Steps between C-alpha positions, in 0.01 A plus 500: 500500500681812376749758629400864480794682353636829654792702370578635840533164676719188453334191358515323829284775650229492226159393641347176390139497367232274345326597180122532574370655178633602153368838391488561122542838341273670251658306216460163671863456599575422866715780632411505871434237768335501846742341748442366853795587725563441867354851577201502259423525131666734248472561131833489316623520145607162347844659402597520874407151616739209460426123544641347817809292424417157644718182433354165612698197553368194294538243786330729750203551267456130457498451878240770536272320236529176689414661831203682346371182345517306831307761692130435531288810408188548700252778435460706821142579595573818690680684215334829385405541137697756306177716481502523882852626532529872584767680302685771681587806302819694537616845396797551265707569800396163658261609767179305561181678378231496777144546391336790679222418752204704380206607711193359329203686633256342246499172675411640838144511625351845530262570797237771492401648833171677553380713786182371630231733631463528874192295501677186357809524727511276808 
């Protein structure tokens, strides 16, 4: 978890993001990262992201470990595989991208009508 720095806002107003991907430059050095924010994904330079300051209390961490060890873990049967999950895409402004519904005429059946001579009509 990181904070996305902005010179025009106070640190309390900086958005929080999760690092999804490290993007190396032409020389192999990592200079940009792909971040997942509340409103979508953005690409940001490493210089302007800061690690989130988190302080954990030692006693609280021990209690959490004990609780997690005591909980029985069962594998749910109805959970979707990661391959089945549909990823929604967002624009840089945060709007959801909708896939266009295309008219696919190639899958429709084509009918051919013929005019019968008068002798073959009813």
